N, C-alpha and C positions, 0 to 999 in steps of 0.2 A: 825877449823869454816872454814869456804866455805863462800869468799869473794864475793859481786857480786856490779853490778851497778841496782840500779831503777830507773827509768821511772815511775812514777805517776801524776794525776790530785789533785793540792790542791784542798781548800776547797775552793775558789774564782776558781776555774776551769783552773787556770795558768799550763802548764808542768813542773815539777822538774824532776832533777837529785839526788840522795841522794847512799850514800854507805853505804851498807847494808851487816848484817853478817849473818849466819844459822848456828845452831848448828849441829855439828855432833854427831854420838855415835856408838862405844865408839870413842874418839879425837883423839887417837893415835891408829890406827887399828895396829893388830898383821899380818904378811906375807902372812897369814890363813884368814886375816876378812874383810871386807867393813865396811866403816863408814857411818852411815845412817841417813837422816835426818828427820825428822817428813813429811807424806806423806800432799802433798795438794790437795784439793778437785779439779776435774774439770768433764767437761761436752761434753769435746769435745778435739782431740788430732789430729793435724797434721804435716804432714812433708814438708816442700816448699824446693827447690831447686832455688838458683838466678843464673844466667849467670852471670861472672865478668863484672864488668863497669853498671851492671844492675843497673834501680832503679824500683823502685815501687811510684807512685802517692799518693799525698798528700790526705790523709782520717782523719774522723775524727773515732777513732775506737768505739764502742759502747761495746765494752766487755773488759774483763781483758788479756794477750796475755804473754804467756811468749815465750820468744826467746833464743835459745841457741846455740849458732855458733860452728859449730862442727871444720872446718879452713875456713881461709880468714879472714874479719871483716865486719862491718857493721856501718854507720854511719846511724843518727839519729836525726832527726830535730822537736823537739818535738813543736808545735803550740804555739803561745803567747808567747813562753820563751825565744828566740832569742840563745839560747847553743844551742851545737852541742857534 
């Protein structure tokens, strides 16, 4: 299982965090195998690089986003939630 943190909007429009798990197959790969999840459909993909200590202005996101952090860390402040 692959574990990740999901940020989503509930039915009331409030941003929420949830711990999620994604099944990988095979669950325990041999040294010459890869574990693979079911593909997610996408209409586009972009690569983004941010400078250390930089920030991005708050804005409503009108679409689903997937963020994969390869190094460093990111802090997300969802609107109307108060958590980070």
